[in-house]
C-alpha positions as CSV (number, residue, x, y, z in Angstrom):
1,M,46.6,2.7,20.6
2,S,43.6,3.9,18.6
3,T,40.1,2.7,19.2
4,T,37.3,2.6,16.8
5,P,34.5,4.8,17.9
6,T,31.3,3.0,18.7
7,Q,28.2,3.8,16.7
8,P,25.1,4.8,18.6
9,E,22.3,2.3,18.6
10,P,19.4,3.4,16.4
11,T,16.4,4.7,18.2
12,P,13.6,2.2,18.0
13,S,10.6,3.4,16.1
14,P,7.5,3.9,18.3
15,I,5.5,2.5,15.3
16,P,5.1,-1.3,15.1
17,Y,7.2,-2.9,12.4
18,K,4.1,-4.2,10.6
19,Q,1.0,-2.1,11.0
20,I,-1.8,-1.0,8.6
21,R,-2.2,2.8,8.4
22,A,-4.8,4.2,6.1
23,L,-7.4,6.9,5.4
24,F,-10.7,5.6,6.5
25,D,-14.0,6.5,8.1
26,S,-16.6,4.5,10.0
27,Q,-17.5,2.4,7.0
28,T,-15.0,2.7,4.2
29,I,-11.2,2.6,3.7
30,T,-9.2,4.1,0.8
31,L,-6.7,2.2,-1.2
32,Y,-4.5,3.5,-4.1
33,Q,-3.4,2.2,-7.5
34,A,-2.0,3.9,-10.6
35,Y,-3.0,3.3,-14.2
36,N,-2.6,4.8,-17.6
37,P,-4.8,7.7,-18.7
38,T,-7.2,5.5,-20.7
39,I,-8.0,3.1,-17.9
40,A,-8.2,5.9,-15.3
41,T,-10.5,8.2,-17.3
42,A,-12.9,5.3,-18.1
43,A,-12.8,4.2,-14.4
44,V,-13.6,7.6,-13.0
45,T,-16.3,8.4,-15.6
46,T,-18.2,5.1,-15.1
47,Q,-17.1,4.4,-11.5
48,K,-16.1,1.0,-12.7
49,L,-12.4,0.1,-12.6
50,N,-12.5,-2.3,-15.5
51,A,-14.6,0.0,-17.8
52,S,-11.7,0.2,-20.3
53,P,-10.8,-2.8,-22.4
54,L,-7.2,-2.1,-21.6
55,F,-7.8,-3.1,-18.0
56,K,-6.8,-6.8,-17.8
57,T,-8.5,-8.9,-15.2
58,T,-6.0,-11.7,-15.8
59,R,-3.1,-9.7,-14.3
60,M,-2.0,-9.3,-10.7
61,T,-2.7,-5.8,-9.5
62,W,-1.2,-4.3,-6.3
63,I,-3.3,-2.0,-4.1
64,K,-1.9,0.1,-1.2
65,P,-3.5,2.0,1.7
66,S,-0.4,4.2,2.1
67,W,-0.5,7.5,0.2
68,A,3.3,7.9,0.6
69,W,4.1,4.5,-0.7
70,M,1.8,5.1,-3.7
71,L,3.7,8.3,-4.4
72,Y,7.0,6.5,-4.1
73,R,5.9,3.7,-6.4
74,S,4.6,6.0,-9.1
75,G,7.2,8.8,-8.7
76,Y,4.3,11.2,-7.8
77,S,2.7,10.0,-11.1
78,H,5.7,11.0,-13.2
79,K,7.7,7.8,-13.2
80,D,5.9,5.7,-15.8
81,P,3.2,6.5,-18.4
82,N,1.3,3.4,-17.3
83,Q,1.2,4.8,-13.8
84,S,0.6,8.4,-14.6
85,R,-2.9,8.6,-13.1
86,I,-3.4,7.8,-9.4
87,L,-6.8,6.5,-8.3
88,A,-8.2,6.4,-4.8
89,L,-10.4,3.4,-4.5
90,R,-12.9,3.2,-1.6
91,I,-14.2,-0.1,-0.3
92,N,-16.1,-1.2,2.8
93,H,-14.2,-2.3,6.0
94,S,-15.7,-5.8,5.8
95,D,-14.4,-6.3,2.2
96,F,-11.0,-5.0,3.1
97,L,-10.8,-7.4,6.1
98,W,-12.0,-10.3,3.7
99,L,-9.0,-9.5,1.4
100,L,-6.7,-9.6,4.3
101,S,-8.2,-12.9,5.6
102,Q,-7.5,-14.5,2.2
103,G,-3.9,-13.2,1.8
104,V,-0.7,-15.1,2.2
105,V,2.6,-13.1,2.7
106,S,5.0,-13.3,-0.2
107,H,7.9,-13.5,2.3
108,R,6.8,-16.2,4.7
109,N,7.9,-17.1,8.2
110,P,10.7,-19.7,7.7
111,A,8.8,-22.3,9.7
112,D,5.8,-21.9,7.5
113,K,7.8,-22.1,4.3
114,E,9.5,-25.3,5.5
115,R,6.2,-26.8,6.4
116,E,4.7,-26.0,3.0
117,G,7.7,-27.4,1.2
118,G,8.6,-24.1,-0.4
119,K,5.7,-24.4,-2.8
120,R,4.7,-21.3,-4.9
121,L,2.0,-19.1,-3.5
122,T,-1.3,-18.5,-5.3
123,G,-4.2,-16.2,-4.6
124,I,-4.1,-12.9,-2.8
125,R,-0.5,-11.9,-1.9
126,I,0.6,-9.7,0.9
127,Q,3.9,-7.8,0.9
128,W,5.4,-5.7,3.7
129,D,7.6,-3.1,2.0
130,P,9.7,-0.4,3.7
131,E,7.4,2.5,4.3
132,R,8.3,6.0,3.0
133,D,7.4,9.5,4.0
134,V,6.0,11.9,1.4
135,K,9.5,13.2,0.7
136,M,10.4,9.6,-0.3
137,E,12.7,9.0,2.7
138,K,12.7,5.3,3.9
139,L,11.2,4.8,7.3
140,G,12.0,2.1,9.9
141,Y,8.8,0.2,9.6
142,R,6.8,-1.5,6.9
143,S,3.7,-0.7,4.7
144,I,1.3,-3.3,3.4
145,Q,0.6,-4.0,-0.2
146,I,-2.1,-6.4,-1.3
147,G,-1.8,-8.3,-4.6
148,I,-5.1,-9.1,-6.3
149,P,-4.6,-12.0,-8.8
150,G,-6.5,-12.4,-12.0
151,G,-9.6,-14.4,-12.5
152,E,-12.4,-14.9,-10.0
153,I,-10.8,-13.1,-7.1
154,C,-10.2,-10.0,-9.3
155,E,-13.9,-10.0,-10.3
156,K,-14.8,-10.1,-6.7
157,W,-12.4,-7.3,-5.9
158,L,-13.9,-5.1,-8.7
159,G,-17.3,-5.6,-7.2
160,M,-16.1,-4.3,-3.8
161,I,-15.2,-0.8,-5.1
162,I,-17.9,1.7,-4.2
163,R,-16.1,5.0,-5.2
164,I,-13.2,5.9,-7.6
165,E,-11.5,9.3,-7.4
166,D,-8.6,10.6,-9.5
167,V,-6.0,12.1,-7.1
168,T,-3.3,12.7,-9.6
169,D,-3.4,16.5,-9.3
170,K,-3.0,16.2,-5.5
171,A,0.1,14.1,-6.0
172,R,1.6,16.5,-8.5
173,E,0.8,19.6,-6.4
174,L,2.4,17.8,-3.4
175,K,5.6,17.3,-5.5
176,R,5.6,20.9,-6.6
177,V,5.3,22.2,-3.0
178,I,8.0,19.9,-1.7
179,D,10.4,20.9,-4.5
180,G,9.7,24.6,-3.9
181,R,9.7,24.4,-0.1
182,P,12.2,21.7,1.0
183,G,11.6,22.6,4.7
184,V,7.8,22.2,4.5
185,T,6.4,20.0,7.3
186,V,4.0,17.2,7.0
187,E,1.6,19.1,9.2
188,E,1.7,22.0,6.8
189,L,1.1,19.6,3.9
190,K,-1.9,18.2,5.7
191,E,-3.3,21.7,6.2
192,M,-3.0,22.2,2.4
193,G,-5.0,19.0,1.9
194,L,-2.1,17.3,0.2
195,V,-1.4,14.6,2.8
196,P,-4.4,12.5,4.2
197,E,-4.8,11.9,7.9
198,E,-3.9,8.2,7.9
199,R,-4.6,6.3,11.1
200,V,-4.0,2.8,12.4
201,F,-6.5,0.3,10.9
202,E,-6.7,-2.3,13.6
203,V,-6.7,-6.0,12.7
204,E,-8.0,-7.8,15.8
205,D,-8.5,-11.4,14.4
206,E,-5.5,-13.3,15.7
207,E,-5.7,-15.9,12.8
208,V,-5.6,-13.1,10.2
209,R,-2.7,-11.4,12.0
210,G,-0.9,-14.7,11.9
211,R,-1.5,-15.1,8.2
212,L,-0.2,-11.6,7.6
213,G,2.9,-12.1,9.8
214,M,2.0,-8.9,11.7
215,D,3.5,-10.3,15.0
216,W,6.6,-11.9,13.6
217,P,9.8,-10.5,15.1
218,D,11.2,-7.5,13.1
219,G,12.9,-8.8,9.9
220,D,11.9,-12.4,10.5
221,I,10.9,-13.1,6.9
222,S,12.2,-15.3,4.1
223,T,12.5,-14.2,0.5
224,E,10.7,-16.4,-2.1
């Protein structure tokens, strides 16, 4: 009588399922977004993200603290002409925490969704998407994305940005090195300056953690 071999249980990740990891210093944190060349050039030149008339303050824009997730979303800047320039946007810790405090997760705790009657969400949106490594492999934990809606909140967000840097060349060089050296390690890429040293950005406010669903059980989310 044949038996079906049992599959080994996956090794739990030592990294919490929902955790914010980012490049930051004592005062500022770096977020990423990709734009077309016209918007990006004007933004870097003037240090104002909305310097180009092509930038629409009426549209939702998604910002990310994860370098790897930005690379995945934009295909290292090669995926879409409208995302062919990657910008690093630096803001103060206090402003970042304000954005988090105003956010509501797109995939809500089932109890919250039932209590709210399944109504559509407005304002700042929070998504927890599967994190990637810089070689685009999916990891066993999540990465935060913050959706900034159009209108007044977008204007407030634009005023938070204190520095804009074009990091497209870094993304493309990273892709070139990975393609040419498949066995290259993350530590080697860090030494080359192609992968930032992202650390855990702690969110200590329990109310904000609850709004973001950071302490929900793994996978305890409901699709809109």
